[in-house]
PDB file of N, CA, C, O and CB in Angstrom:
ATOM      1  N   MET A   1      39.866 139.685  77.634  1.00  0.00           N
ATOM      2  CA  MET A   1      39.562 140.057  78.994  1.00  0.00           C
ATOM      3  C   MET A   1      39.046 141.500  79.074  1.00  0.00           C
ATOM      4  O   MET A   1      38.076 141.782  79.778  1.00  0.00           O
ATOM      5  CB  MET A   1      40.794 139.883  79.866  1.00  0.00           C
ATOM      6  N   ILE A   2      39.706 142.406  78.345  1.00  0.00           N
ATOM      7  CA  ILE A   2      39.277 143.808  78.349  1.00  0.00           C
ATOM      8  C   ILE A   2      37.886 143.925  77.740  1.00  0.00           C
ATOM      9  O   ILE A   2      37.070 144.730  78.187  1.00  0.00           O
ATOM     10  CB  ILE A   2      40.282 144.696  77.573  1.00  0.00           C
ATOM     11  N   TYR A   3      37.622 143.110  76.713  1.00  0.00           N
ATOM     12  CA  TYR A   3      36.310 143.142  76.066  1.00  0.00           C
ATOM     13  C   TYR A   3      35.203 142.773  77.056  1.00  0.00           C
ATOM     14  O   TYR A   3      34.150 143.410  77.070  1.00  0.00           O
ATOM     15  CB  TYR A   3      36.284 142.186  74.861  1.00  0.00           C
ATOM     16  N   MET A   4      35.430 141.762  77.875  1.00  0.00           N
ATOM     17  CA  MET A   4      34.418 141.350  78.852  1.00  0.00           C
ATOM     18  C   MET A   4      34.223 142.417  79.929  1.00  0.00           C
ATOM     19  O   MET A   4      33.097 142.661  80.363  1.00  0.00           O
ATOM     20  CB  MET A   4      34.814 140.016  79.502  1.00  0.00           C
ATOM     21  N   LEU A   5      35.303 143.047  80.358  1.00  0.00           N
ATOM     22  CA  LEU A   5      35.203 144.145  81.321  1.00  0.00           C
ATOM     23  C   LEU A   5      34.405 145.301  80.725  1.00  0.00           C
ATOM     24  O   LEU A   5      33.574 145.907  81.402  1.00  0.00           O
ATOM     25  CB  LEU A   5      36.608 144.626  81.746  1.00  0.00           C
ATOM     26  N   ALA A   6      34.664 145.601  79.455  1.00  0.00           N
ATOM     27  CA  ALA A   6      33.942 146.680  78.786  1.00  0.00           C
ATOM     28  C   ALA A   6      32.447 146.373  78.712  1.00  0.00           C
ATOM     29  O   ALA A   6      31.617 147.243  78.976  1.00  0.00           O
ATOM     30  CB  ALA A   6      34.506 146.908  77.377  1.00  0.00           C
ATOM     31  N   LYS A   7      32.110 145.148  78.356  1.00  0.00           N
ATOM     32  CA  LYS A   7      30.691 144.766  78.279  1.00  0.00           C
ATOM     33  C   LYS A   7      30.032 144.812  79.657  1.00  0.00           C
ATOM     34  O   LYS A   7      28.879 145.226  79.782  1.00  0.00           O
ATOM     35  CB  LYS A   7      30.545 143.356  77.675  1.00  0.00           C
ATOM     36  N   ALA A   8      30.758 144.390  80.686  1.00  0.00           N
ATOM     37  CA  ALA A   8      30.216 144.440  82.044  1.00  0.00           C
ATOM     38  C   ALA A   8      29.956 145.886  82.470  1.00  0.00           C
ATOM     39  O   ALA A   8      28.945 146.173  83.111  1.00  0.00           O
ATOM     40  CB  ALA A   8      31.181 143.757  83.035  1.00  0.00           C
ATOM     41  N   LEU A   9      30.869 146.799  82.112  1.00  0.00           N
ATOM     42  CA  LEU A   9      30.664 148.213  82.428  1.00  0.00           C
ATOM     43  C   LEU A   9      29.462 148.771  81.681  1.00  0.00           C
ATOM     44  O   LEU A   9      28.685 149.541  82.246  1.00  0.00           O
ATOM     45  CB  LEU A   9      31.915 149.026  82.088  1.00  0.00           C
ATOM     46  N   GLU A  10      29.300 148.393  80.419  1.00  0.00           N
ATOM     47  CA  GLU A  10      28.147 148.864  79.648  1.00  0.00           C
ATOM     48  C   GLU A  10      26.837 148.384  80.272  1.00  0.00           C
ATOM     49  O   GLU A  10      25.894 149.161  80.423  1.00  0.00           O
ATOM     50  CB  GLU A  10      28.246 148.383  78.189  1.00  0.00           C
ATOM     51  N   VAL A  11      26.784 147.120  80.629  1.00  0.00           N
ATOM     52  CA  VAL A  11      25.564 146.573  81.224  1.00  0.00           C
ATOM     53  C   VAL A  11      25.284 147.219  82.573  1.00  0.00           C
ATOM     54  O   VAL A  11      24.143 147.574  82.867  1.00  0.00           O
ATOM     55  CB  VAL A  11      25.676 145.053  81.380  1.00  0.00           C
ATOM     56  N   SER A  12      26.319 147.372  83.393  1.00  0.00           N
ATOM     57  CA  SER A  12      26.097 147.983  84.703  1.00  0.00           C
ATOM     58  C   SER A  12      25.669 149.443  84.553  1.00  0.00           C
ATOM     59  O   SER A  12      24.878 149.940  85.354  1.00  0.00           O
ATOM     60  CB  SER A  12      27.369 147.887  85.566  1.00  0.00           C
ATOM     61  N   GLY A  13      26.183 150.128  83.540  1.00  0.00           N
ATOM     62  CA  GLY A  13      25.747 151.498  83.278  1.00  0.00           C
ATOM     63  C   GLY A  13      24.286 151.566  82.893  1.00  0.00           C
ATOM     64  O   GLY A  13      23.560 152.439  83.369  1.00  0.00           O
ATOM     65  N   LEU A  14      23.841 150.657  82.035  1.00  0.00           N
ATOM     66  CA  LEU A  14      22.432 150.644  81.639  1.00  0.00           C
ATOM     67  C   LEU A  14      21.522 150.297  82.811  1.00  0.00           C
ATOM     68  O   LEU A  14      20.455 150.890  82.970  1.00  0.00           O
ATOM     69  CB  LEU A  14      22.212 149.651  80.503  1.00  0.00           C
ATOM     70  N   VAL A  15      21.944 149.340  83.629  1.00  0.00           N
ATOM     71  CA  VAL A  15      21.140 148.974  84.805  1.00  0.00           C
ATOM     72  C   VAL A  15      21.048 150.156  85.767  1.00  0.00           C
ATOM     73  O   VAL A  15      19.990 150.424  86.336  1.00  0.00           O
ATOM     74  CB  VAL A  15      21.747 147.739  85.526  1.00  0.00           C
ATOM     75  N   THR A  16      22.162 150.857  85.942  1.00  0.00           N
ATOM     76  CA  THR A  16      22.160 152.030  86.819  1.00  0.00           C
ATOM     77  C   THR A  16      21.229 153.108  86.287  1.00  0.00           C
ATOM     78  O   THR A  16      20.521 153.751  87.061  1.00  0.00           O
ATOM     79  CB  THR A  16      23.576 152.590  86.971  1.00  0.00           C
ATOM     80  N   LEU A  17      21.222 153.311  84.974  1.00  0.00           N
ATOM     81  CA  LEU A  17      20.316 154.290  84.373  1.00  0.00           C
ATOM     82  C   LEU A  17      18.855 153.921  84.614  1.00  0.00           C
ATOM     83  O   LEU A  17      18.036 154.774  84.954  1.00  0.00           O
ATOM     84  CB  LEU A  17      20.583 154.406  82.874  1.00  0.00           C
ATOM     85  N   LEU A  18      18.541 152.641  84.434  1.00  0.00           N
ATOM     86  CA  LEU A  18      17.156 152.207  84.674  1.00  0.00           C
ATOM     87  C   LEU A  18      16.769 152.372  86.142  1.00  0.00           C
ATOM     88  O   LEU A  18      15.653 152.791  86.449  1.00  0.00           O
ATOM     89  CB  LEU A  18      16.974 150.741  84.249  1.00  0.00           C
ATOM     90  N   TRP A  19      17.683 152.044  87.041  1.00  0.00           N
ATOM     91  CA  TRP A  19      17.422 152.191  88.474  1.00  0.00           C
ATOM     92  C   TRP A  19      17.201 153.660  88.825  1.00  0.00           C
ATOM     93  O   TRP A  19      16.333 153.989  89.634  1.00  0.00           O
ATOM     94  CB  TRP A  19      18.591 151.612  89.304  1.00  0.00           C
ATOM     95  N   ALA A  20      18.000 154.552  88.203  1.00  0.00           N
ATOM     96  CA  ALA A  20      17.851 155.989  88.456  1.00  0.00           C
ATOM     97  C   ALA A  20      16.490 156.485  87.965  1.00  0.00           C
ATOM     98  O   ALA A  20      15.850 157.303  88.625  1.00  0.00           O
ATOM     99  CB  ALA A  20      18.987 156.781  87.769  1.00  0.00           C
ATOM    100  N   LEU A  21      16.053 155.993  86.819  1.00  0.00           N
ATOM    101  CA  LEU A  21      14.733 156.392  86.328  1.00  0.00           C
ATOM    102  C   LEU A  21      13.630 155.913  87.258  1.00  0.00           C
ATOM    103  O   LEU A  21      12.649 156.623  87.478  1.00  0.00           O
ATOM    104  CB  LEU A  21      14.500 155.845  84.921  1.00  0.00           C
ATOM    105  N   TYR A  22      13.784 154.720  87.801  1.00  0.00           N
ATOM    106  CA  TYR A  22      12.807 154.210  88.760  1.00  0.00           C
ATOM    107  C   TYR A  22      12.773 155.090  90.012  1.00  0.00           C
ATOM    108  O   TYR A  22      11.700 155.426  90.512  1.00  0.00           O
ATOM    109  CB  TYR A  22      13.133 152.751  89.139  1.00  0.00           C
ATOM    110  N   ILE A  23      13.944 155.456  90.511  1.00  0.00           N
ATOM    111  CA  ILE A  23      14.013 156.328  91.691  1.00  0.00           C
ATOM    112  C   ILE A  23      13.346 157.665  91.395  1.00  0.00           C
ATOM    113  O   ILE A  23      12.641 158.213  92.243  1.00  0.00           O
ATOM    114  CB  ILE A  23      15.484 156.548  92.128  1.00  0.00           C
ATOM    115  N   GLY A  24      13.567 158.188  90.197  1.00  0.00           N
ATOM    116  CA  GLY A  24      12.941 159.457  89.822  1.00  0.00           C
ATOM    117  C   GLY A  24      11.428 159.366  89.743  1.00  0.00           C
ATOM    118  O   GLY A  24      10.731 160.312  90.110  1.00  0.00           O
ATOM    119  N   MET A  25      10.910 158.232  89.266  1.00  0.00           N
ATOM    120  CA  MET A  25       9.452 158.078  89.157  1.00  0.00           C
ATOM    121  C   MET A  25       8.794 157.882  90.516  1.00  0.00           C
ATOM    122  O   MET A  25       7.637 158.258  90.705  1.00  0.00           O
ATOM    123  CB  MET A  25       9.115 156.901  88.254  1.00  0.00           C
ATOM    124  N   THR A  26       9.517 157.301  91.455  1.00  0.00           N
ATOM    125  CA  THR A  26       8.931 157.080  92.775  1.00  0.00           C
ATOM    126  C   THR A  26       9.087 158.291  93.687  1.00  0.00           C
ATOM    127  O   THR A  26       8.561 158.299  94.800  1.00  0.00           O
ATOM    128  CB  THR A  26       9.564 155.868  93.426  1.00  0.00           C
ATOM    129  N   GLY A  27       9.803 159.310  93.227  1.00  0.00           N
ATOM    130  CA  GLY A  27       9.916 160.554  93.980  1.00  0.00           C
ATOM    131  C   GLY A  27      10.813 160.488  95.189  1.00  0.00           C
ATOM    132  O   GLY A  27      10.523 161.131  96.198  1.00  0.00           O
ATOM    133  N   LYS A  28      11.891 159.737  95.126  1.00  0.00           N
ATOM    134  CA  LYS A  28      12.779 159.599  96.286  1.00  0.00           C
ATOM    135  C   LYS A  28      13.884 160.640  96.319  1.00  0.00           C
ATOM    136  O   LYS A  28      14.757 160.577  97.186  1.00  0.00           O
ATOM    137  CB  LYS A  28      13.392 158.228  96.299  1.00  0.00           C
ATOM    138  N   GLY A  29      13.871 161.574  95.418  1.00  0.00           N
ATOM    139  CA  GLY A  29      14.880 162.631  95.455  1.00  0.00           C
ATOM    140  C   GLY A  29      15.541 162.849  94.112  1.00  0.00           C
ATOM    141  O   GLY A  29      16.072 161.920  93.503  1.00  0.00           O
ATOM    142  N   MET A  30      15.500 164.083  93.663  1.00  0.00           N
ATOM    143  CA  MET A  30      16.063 164.395  92.362  1.00  0.00           C
ATOM    144  C   MET A  30      17.593 164.339  92.387  1.00  0.00           C
ATOM    145  O   MET A  30      18.206 163.936  91.398  1.00  0.00           O
ATOM    146  CB  MET A  30      15.594 165.770  91.907  1.00  0.00           C
ATOM    147  N   PHE A  31      18.215 164.734  93.495  1.00  0.00           N
ATOM    148  CA  PHE A  31      19.673 164.706  93.560  1.00  0.00           C
ATOM    149  C   PHE A  31      20.196 163.283  93.375  1.00  0.00           C
ATOM    150  O   PHE A  31      21.167 163.066  92.650  1.00  0.00           O
ATOM    151  CB  PHE A  31      20.161 165.281  94.899  1.00  0.00           C
ATOM    152  N   VAL A  32      19.559 162.319  94.024  1.00  0.00           N
ATOM    153  CA  VAL A  32      19.975 160.921  93.905  1.00  0.00           C
ATOM    154  C   VAL A  32      19.773 160.442  92.475  1.00  0.00           C
ATOM    155  O   VAL A  32      20.616 159.732  91.927  1.00  0.00           O
ATOM    156  CB  VAL A  32      19.190 160.024  94.892  1.00  0.00           C
ATOM    157  N   GLU A  33      18.651 160.831  91.871  1.00  0.00           N
ATOM    158  CA  GLU A  33      18.365 160.425  90.497  1.00  0.00           C
ATOM    159  C   GLU A  33      19.424 160.953  89.535  1.00  0.00           C
ATOM    160  O   GLU A  33      19.948 160.198  88.715  1.00  0.00           O
ATOM    161  CB  GLU A  33      16.980 160.917  90.075  1.00  0.00           C
ATOM    162  N   VAL A  34      19.738 162.228  89.628  1.00  0.00           N
ATOM    163  CA  VAL A  34      20.706 162.840  88.719  1.00  0.00           C
ATOM    164  C   VAL A  34      22.103 162.265  88.947  1.00  0.00           C
ATOM    165  O   VAL A  34      22.843 162.040  87.989  1.00  0.00           O
ATOM    166  CB  VAL A  34      20.723 164.367  88.902  1.00  0.00           C
ATOM    167  N   ALA A  35      22.467 162.027  90.197  1.00  0.00           N
ATOM    168  CA  ALA A  35      23.778 161.442  90.494  1.00  0.00           C
ATOM    169  C   ALA A  35      23.891 160.039  89.909  1.00  0.00           C
ATOM    170  O   ALA A  35      24.929 159.676  89.356  1.00  0.00           O
ATOM    171  CB  ALA A  35      24.021 161.403  92.012  1.00  0.00           C
ATOM    172  N   MET A  36      22.823 159.249  90.031  1.00  0.00           N
ATOM    173  CA  MET A  36      22.852 157.899  89.471  1.00  0.00           C
ATOM    174  C   MET A  36      22.850 157.924  87.945  1.00  0.00           C
ATOM    175  O   MET A  36      23.510 157.100  87.312  1.00  0.00           O
ATOM    176  CB  MET A  36      21.661 157.092  89.979  1.00  0.00           C
ATOM    177  N   LEU A  37      22.115 158.859  87.351  1.00  0.00           N
ATOM    178  CA  LEU A  37      22.137 158.989  85.895  1.00  0.00           C
ATOM    179  C   LEU A  37      23.546 159.320  85.410  1.00  0.00           C
ATOM    180  O   LEU A  37      24.012 158.758  84.419  1.00  0.00           O
ATOM    181  CB  LEU A  37      21.143 160.074  85.432  1.00  0.00           C
ATOM    182  N   ALA A  38      24.222 160.229  86.107  1.00  0.00           N
ATOM    183  CA  ALA A  38      25.588 160.589  85.727  1.00  0.00           C
ATOM    184  C   ALA A  38      26.535 159.399  85.891  1.00  0.00           C
ATOM    185  O   ALA A  38      27.365 159.138  85.020  1.00  0.00           O
ATOM    186  CB  ALA A  38      26.081 161.775  86.569  1.00  0.00           C
ATOM    187  N   ALA A  39      26.409 158.686  87.001  1.00  0.00           N
ATOM    188  CA  ALA A  39      27.269 157.527  87.237  1.00  0.00           C
ATOM    189  C   ALA A  39      27.034 156.443  86.192  1.00  0.00           C
ATOM    190  O   ALA A  39      27.985 155.823  85.715  1.00  0.00           O
ATOM    191  CB  ALA A  39      27.029 156.962  88.639  1.00  0.00           C
ATOM    192  N   GLY A  40      25.771 156.211  85.834  1.00  0.00           N
ATOM    193  CA  GLY A  40      25.462 155.217  84.813  1.00  0.00           C
ATOM    194  C   GLY A  40      26.010 155.606  83.452  1.00  0.00           C
ATOM    195  O   GLY A  40      26.525 154.762  82.720  1.00  0.00           O
ATOM    196  N   ALA A  41      25.899 156.885  83.114  1.00  0.00           N
ATOM    197  CA  ALA A  41      26.426 157.350  81.835  1.00  0.00           C
ATOM    198  C   ALA A  41      27.945 157.218  81.782  1.00  0.00           C
ATOM    199  O   ALA A  41      28.501 156.811  80.762  1.00  0.00           O
ATOM    200  CB  ALA A  41      26.017 158.803  81.589  1.00  0.00           C
ATOM    201  N   VAL A  42      28.616 157.563  82.885  1.00  0.00           N
ATOM    202  CA  VAL A  42      30.072 157.434  82.933  1.00  0.00           C
ATOM    203  C   VAL A  42      30.481 155.966  82.796  1.00  0.00           C
ATOM    204  O   VAL A  42      31.417 155.649  82.062  1.00  0.00           O
ATOM    205  CB  VAL A  42      30.626 158.028  84.250  1.00  0.00           C
ATOM    206  N   ALA A  43      29.792 155.081  83.492  1.00  0.00           N
ATOM    207  CA  ALA A  43      30.115 153.656  83.408  1.00  0.00           C
ATOM    208  C   ALA A  43      29.900 153.133  81.985  1.00  0.00           C
ATOM    209  O   ALA A  43      30.737 152.402  81.456  1.00  0.00           O
ATOM    210  CB  ALA A  43      29.259 152.851  84.407  1.00  0.00           C
ATOM    211  N   PHE A  44      28.787 153.506  81.376  1.00  0.00           N
ATOM    212  CA  PHE A  44      28.495 153.023  80.029  1.00  0.00           C
ATOM    213  C   PHE A  44      29.542 153.504  79.027  1.00  0.00           C
ATOM    214  O   PHE A  44      30.076 152.708  78.254  1.00  0.00           O
ATOM    215  CB  PHE A  44      27.104 153.483  79.592  1.00  0.00           C
ATOM    216  N   TYR A  45      29.836 154.801  79.041  1.00  0.00           N
ATOM    217  CA  TYR A  45      30.774 155.327  78.056  1.00  0.00           C
ATOM    218  C   TYR A  45      32.219 154.908  78.324  1.00  0.00           C
ATOM    219  O   TYR A  45      33.026 154.846  77.397  1.00  0.00           O
ATOM    220  CB  TYR A  45      30.684 156.829  78.023  1.00  0.00           C
ATOM    221  N   THR A  46      32.549 154.621  79.579  1.00  0.00           N
ATOM    222  CA  THR A  46      33.856 154.052  79.868  1.00  0.00           C
ATOM    223  C   THR A  46      33.962 152.658  79.256  1.00  0.00           C
ATOM    224  O   THR A  46      34.985 152.308  78.667  1.00  0.00           O
ATOM    225  CB  THR A  46      34.103 153.999  81.388  1.00  0.00           C
ATOM    226  N   GLY A  47      32.907 151.869  79.399  1.00  0.00           N
ATOM    227  CA  GLY A  47      32.880 150.546  78.778  1.00  0.00           C
ATOM    228  C   GLY A  47      32.946 150.615  77.269  1.00  0.00           C
ATOM    229  O   GLY A  47      33.619 149.811  76.625  1.00  0.00           O
ATOM    230  N   ARG A  48      32.243 151.582  76.713  1.00  0.00           N
ATOM    231  CA  ARG A  48      32.257 151.746  75.250  1.00  0.00           C
ATOM    232  C   ARG A  48      33.648 152.120  74.755  1.00  0.00           C
ATOM    233  O   ARG A  48      34.098 151.618  73.725  1.00  0.00           O
ATOM    234  CB  ARG A  48      31.241 152.818  74.816  1.00  0.00           C
ATOM    235  N   ALA A  49      34.326 152.997  75.481  1.00  0.00           N
ATOM    236  CA  ALA A  49      35.682 153.391  75.091  1.00  0.00           C
ATOM    237  C   ALA A  49      36.654 152.213  75.210  1.00  0.00           C
ATOM    238  O   ALA A  49      37.515 152.025  74.350  1.00  0.00           O
ATOM    239  CB  ALA A  49      36.168 154.567  75.960  1.00  0.00           C
ATOM    240  N   LEU A  50      36.512 151.426  76.276  1.00  0.00           N
ATOM    241  CA  LEU A  50      37.370 150.248  76.427  1.00  0.00           C
ATOM    242  C   LEU A  50      37.126 149.242  75.310  1.00  0.00           C
ATOM    243  O   LEU A  50      38.064 148.637  74.790  1.00  0.00           O
ATOM    244  CB  LEU A  50      37.133 149.584  77.788  1.00  0.00           C
ATOM    245  N   GLU A  51      35.855 149.071  74.945  1.00  0.00           N
ATOM    246  CA  GLU A  51      35.528 148.134  73.874  1.00  0.00           C
ATOM    247  C   GLU A  51      36.117 148.604  72.551  1.00  0.00           C
ATOM    248  O   GLU A  51      36.648 147.805  71.780  1.00  0.00           O
ATOM    249  CB  GLU A  51      34.008 147.967  73.749  1.00  0.00           C
ATOM    250  N   LYS A  52      36.023 149.887  72.297  1.00  0.00           N
ATOM    251  CA  LYS A  52      36.583 150.436  71.064  1.00  0.00           C
ATOM    252  C   LYS A  52      38.105 150.282  71.060  1.00  0.00           C
ATOM    253  O   LYS A  52      38.696 149.948  70.033  1.00  0.00           O
ATOM    254  CB  LYS A  52      36.191 151.923  70.904  1.00  0.00           C
ATOM    255  N   ARG A  53      38.735 150.528  72.212  1.00  0.00           N
ATOM    256  CA  ARG A  53      40.187 150.399  72.324  1.00  0.00           C
ATOM    257  C   ARG A  53      40.627 148.951  72.125  1.00  0.00           C
ATOM    258  O   ARG A  53      41.705 148.692  71.590  1.00  0.00           O
ATOM    259  CB  ARG A  53      40.664 150.912  73.687  1.00  0.00           C
ATOM    260  N   ALA A  54      39.787 148.007  72.560  1.00  0.00           N
ATOM    261  CA  ALA A  54      40.119 146.593  72.393  1.00  0.00           C
ATOM    262  C   ALA A  54      39.953 146.143  70.945  1.00  0.00           C
ATOM    263  O   ALA A  54      40.390 145.050  70.583  1.00  0.00           O
ATOM    264  CB  ALA A  54      39.247 145.737  73.305  1.00  0.00           C
ATOM    265  N   GLY A  55      39.325 146.976  70.111  1.00  0.00           N
ATOM    266  CA  GLY A  55      39.203 146.668  68.693  1.00  0.00           C
ATOM    267  C   GLY A  55      37.954 145.901  68.319  1.00  0.00           C
ATOM    268  O   GLY A  55      37.928 145.246  67.276  1.00  0.00           O
ATOM    269  N   HIS A  56      36.920 145.962  69.136  1.00  0.00           N
ATOM    270  CA  HIS A  56      35.695 145.223  68.845  1.00  0.00           C
ATOM    271  C   HIS A  56      34.556 146.103  68.371  1.00  0.00           C
ATOM    272  O   HIS A  56      33.450 145.601  68.170  1.00  0.00           O
ATOM    273  CB  HIS A  56      35.261 144.474  70.055  1.00  0.00           C
ATOM    274  N   ARG A  57      34.780 147.396  68.183  1.00  0.00           N
ATOM    275  CA  ARG A  57      33.714 148.283  67.729  1.00  0.00           C
ATOM    276  C   ARG A  57      34.209 149.016  66.494  1.00  0.00           C
ATOM    277  O   ARG A  57      35.334 149.517  66.470  1.00  0.00           O
ATOM    278  CB  ARG A  57      33.285 149.288  68.851  1.00  0.00           C
ATOM    279  N   SER A  58      33.360 149.078  65.459  1.00  0.00           N
ATOM    280  CA  SER A  58      33.790 149.641  64.182  1.00  0.00           C
ATOM    281  C   SER A  58      33.830 151.156  64.181  1.00  0.00           C
ATOM    282  O   SER A  58      34.512 151.735  63.335  1.00  0.00           O
ATOM    283  CB  SER A  58      32.885 149.171  63.090  1.00  0.00           C
ATOM    284  N   GLY A  59      33.143 151.819  65.077  1.00  0.00           N
ATOM    285  CA  GLY A  59      33.184 153.270  65.112  1.00  0.00           C
ATOM    286  C   GLY A  59      31.922 153.928  64.622  1.00  0.00           C
ATOM    287  O   GLY A  59      31.895 155.152  64.496  1.00  0.00           O
ATOM    288  N   GLY A  60      30.889 153.192  64.344  1.00  0.00           N
ATOM    289  CA  GLY A  60      29.620 153.804  63.981  1.00  0.00           C
ATOM    290  C   GLY A  60      29.281 153.625  62.509  1.00  0.00           C
ATOM    291  O   GLY A  60      29.982 152.920  61.784  1.00  0.00           O
ATOM    292  N   PRO A  61      28.197 154.271  62.071  1.00  0.00           N
ATOM    293  CA  PRO A  61      27.741 154.130  60.691  1.00  0.00           C
ATOM    294  C   PRO A  61      28.782 154.643  59.709  1.00  0.00           C
ATOM    295  O   PRO A  61      29.406 155.681  59.926  1.00  0.00           O
ATOM    296  CB  PRO A  61      26.426 154.871  60.489  1.00  0.00           C
ATOM    297  N   GLY A  62      28.956 153.905  58.637  1.00  0.00           N
ATOM    298  CA  GLY A  62      29.878 154.320  57.599  1.00  0.00           C
ATOM    299  C   GLY A  62      31.318 153.933  57.861  1.00  0.00           C
ATOM    300  O   GLY A  62      32.193 154.225  57.045  1.00  0.00           O
ATOM    301  N   GLY A  63      31.579 153.292  58.966  1.00  0.00           N
ATOM    302  CA  GLY A  63      32.936 152.896  59.292  1.00  0.00           C
ATOM    303  C   GLY A  63      33.295 151.579  58.623  1.00  0.00           C
ATOM    304  O   GLY A  63      32.477 151.003  57.907  1.00  0.00           O
ATOM    305  N   PRO A  64      34.498 151.104  58.850  1.00  0.00           N
ATOM    306  CA  PRO A  64      34.905 149.833  58.263  1.00  0.00           C
ATOM    307  C   PRO A  64      33.996 148.702  58.718  1.00  0.00           C
ATOM    308  O   PRO A  64      33.679 148.585  59.902  1.00  0.00           O
ATOM    309  CB  PRO A  64      36.351 149.520  58.625  1.00  0.00           C
ATOM    310  N   GLY A  65      33.593 147.895  57.794  1.00  0.00           N
ATOM    311  CA  GLY A  65      32.750 146.753  58.116  1.00  0.00           C
ATOM    312  C   GLY A  65      31.269 147.022  58.011  1.00  0.00           C
ATOM    313  O   GLY A  65      30.472 146.084  58.040  1.00  0.00           O
ATOM    314  N   SER A  66      30.872 148.290  57.887  1.00  0.00           N
ATOM    315  CA  SER A  66      29.449 148.584  57.723  1.00  0.00           C
ATOM    316  C   SER A  66      29.102 148.500  56.243  1.00  0.00           C
ATOM    317  O   SER A  66      29.992 148.617  55.401  1.00  0.00           O
ATOM    318  CB  SER A  66      29.091 149.990  58.301  1.00  0.00           C
ATOM    319  N   PRO A  67      27.829 148.301  55.905  1.00  0.00           N
ATOM    320  CA  PRO A  67      27.455 148.125  54.505  1.00  0.00           C
ATOM    321  C   PRO A  67      27.872 149.277  53.593  1.00  0.00           C
ATOM    322  O   PRO A  67      28.188 149.035  52.428  1.00  0.00           O
ATOM    323  CB  PRO A  67      25.984 147.940  54.412  1.00  0.00           C
ATOM    324  N   GLY A  68      27.884 150.506  54.072  1.00  0.00           N
ATOM    325  CA  GLY A  68      28.226 151.614  53.205  1.00  0.00           C
ATOM    326  C   GLY A  68      29.655 152.082  53.322  1.00  0.00           C
ATOM    327  O   GLY A  68      30.071 152.976  52.585  1.00  0.00           O
ATOM    328  N   GLY A  69      30.416 151.504  54.225  1.00  0.00           N
ATOM    329  CA  GLY A  69      31.773 151.982  54.474  1.00  0.00           C
ATOM    330  C   GLY A  69      32.818 151.176  53.741  1.00  0.00           C
ATOM    331  O   GLY A  69      32.492 150.229  53.025  1.00  0.00           O
ATOM    332  N   PRO A  70      34.062 151.543  53.916  1.00  0.00           N
ATOM    333  CA  PRO A  70      35.138 150.801  53.278  1.00  0.00           C
ATOM    334  C   PRO A  70      35.190 149.369  53.778  1.00  0.00           C
ATOM    335  O   PRO A  70      35.137 149.124  54.983  1.00  0.00           O
ATOM    336  CB  PRO A  70      36.469 151.486  53.520  1.00  0.00           C
ATOM    337  N   GLY A  71      35.292 148.452  52.880  1.00  0.00           N
ATOM    338  CA  GLY A  71      35.351 147.051  53.261  1.00  0.00           C
ATOM    339  C   GLY A  71      33.985 146.420  53.429  1.00  0.00           C
ATOM    340  O   GLY A  71      33.882 145.234  53.743  1.00  0.00           O
ATOM    341  N   GLY A  72      32.927 147.205  53.221  1.00  0.00           N
ATOM    342  CA  GLY A  72      31.575 146.672  53.356  1.00  0.00           C
ATOM    343  C   GLY A  72      31.086 146.060  52.061  1.00  0.00           C
ATOM    344  O   GLY A  72      31.791 146.082  51.053  1.00  0.00           O
ATOM    345  N   SER A  73      29.893 145.519  52.085  1.00  0.00           N
ATOM    346  CA  SER A  73      29.354 144.854  50.903  1.00  0.00           C
ATOM    347  C   SER A  73      28.692 145.818  49.941  1.00  0.00           C
ATOM    348  O   SER A  73      28.391 145.436  48.810  1.00  0.00           O
ATOM    349  CB  SER A  73      28.369 143.801  51.312  1.00  0.00           C
ATOM    350  N   GLY A  74      28.452 147.067  50.353  1.00  0.00           N
ATOM    351  CA  GLY A  74      27.822 148.023  49.462  1.00  0.00           C
ATOM    352  C   GLY A  74      26.312 147.962  49.506  1.00  0.00           C
ATOM    353  O   GLY A  74      25.657 148.637  48.712  1.00  0.00           O
ATOM    354  N   GLY A  75      25.752 147.207  50.369  1.00  0.00           N
ATOM    355  CA  GLY A  75      24.297 147.135  50.479  1.00  0.00           C
ATOM    356  C   GLY A  75      23.774 145.774  50.038  1.00  0.00           C
ATOM    357  O   GLY A  75      24.555 144.851  49.803  1.00  0.00           O
ATOM    358  N   PRO A  76      22.440 145.648  49.924  1.00  0.00           N
ATOM    359  CA  PRO A  76      21.853 144.353  49.636  1.00  0.00           C
ATOM    360  C   PRO A  76      22.168 143.829  48.236  1.00  0.00           C
ATOM    361  O   PRO A  76      22.141 142.619  48.014  1.00  0.00           O
ATOM    362  CB  PRO A  76      20.381 144.433  49.813  1.00  0.00           C
ATOM    363  N   ARG A  77      22.463 144.713  47.299  1.00  0.00           N
ATOM    364  CA  ARG A  77      22.734 144.263  45.930  1.00  0.00           C
ATOM    365  C   ARG A  77      24.219 144.035  45.673  1.00  0.00           C
ATOM    366  O   ARG A  77      24.590 143.525  44.616  1.00  0.00           O
ATOM    367  CB  ARG A  77      22.201 145.276  44.938  1.00  0.00           C
ATOM    368  N   GLY A  78      25.058 144.398  46.609  1.00  0.00           N
ATOM    369  CA  GLY A  78      26.494 144.225  46.425  1.00  0.00           C
ATOM    370  C   GLY A  78      27.159 145.510  46.000  1.00  0.00           C
ATOM    371  O   GLY A  78      26.474 146.499  45.738  1.00  0.00           O
ATOM    372  N   PRO A  79      28.474 145.521  45.924  1.00  0.00           N
ATOM    373  CA  PRO A  79      29.200 146.744  45.592  1.00  0.00           C
ATOM    374  C   PRO A  79      29.006 147.169  44.130  1.00  0.00           C
ATOM    375  O   PRO A  79      29.017 146.344  43.217  1.00  0.00           O
ATOM    376  CB  PRO A  79      30.676 146.554  45.876  1.00  0.00           C
ATOM    377  N   GLY A  80      28.832 148.460  43.945  1.00  0.00           N
ATOM    378  CA  GLY A  80      28.767 149.004  42.591  1.00  0.00           C
ATOM    379  C   GLY A  80      27.483 148.781  41.846  1.00  0.00           C
ATOM    380  O   GLY A  80      27.420 149.060  40.649  1.00  0.00           O
ATOM    381  N   ARG A  81      26.460 148.290  42.499  1.00  0.00           N
ATOM    382  CA  ARG A  81      25.177 148.070  41.823  1.00  0.00           C
ATOM    383  C   ARG A  81      24.138 148.982  42.437  1.00  0.00           C
ATOM    384  O   ARG A  81      23.420 148.576  43.350  1.00  0.00           O
ATOM    385  CB  ARG A  81      24.730 146.583  41.923  1.00  0.00           C
ATOM    386  N   GLY A  82      24.048 150.186  41.961  1.00  0.00           N
ATOM    387  CA  GLY A  82      23.259 151.166  42.625  1.00  0.00           C
ATOM    388  C   GLY A  82      21.972 151.489  42.082  1.00  0.00           C
ATOM    389  O   GLY A  82      21.264 152.332  42.632  1.00  0.00           O
TER     390      GLY A  82
END
């Protein structure tokens, strides 16, 4: 359930960012654009933090589960074949 909420927050944050960019291009006010950009960024990163807390995000490049990190395959040739 938390994972779905996190994904919904991420998507709504991205949509808000796109809407803010559209408002900025049409010249409807810089204050509104910046406020929406901030709100979208907060929504996105809140969703990302919830997703990470729920255990569905590895933490970025080199983390567990990535090809170069611990527990990974070591790349296309496999572990130890460099």
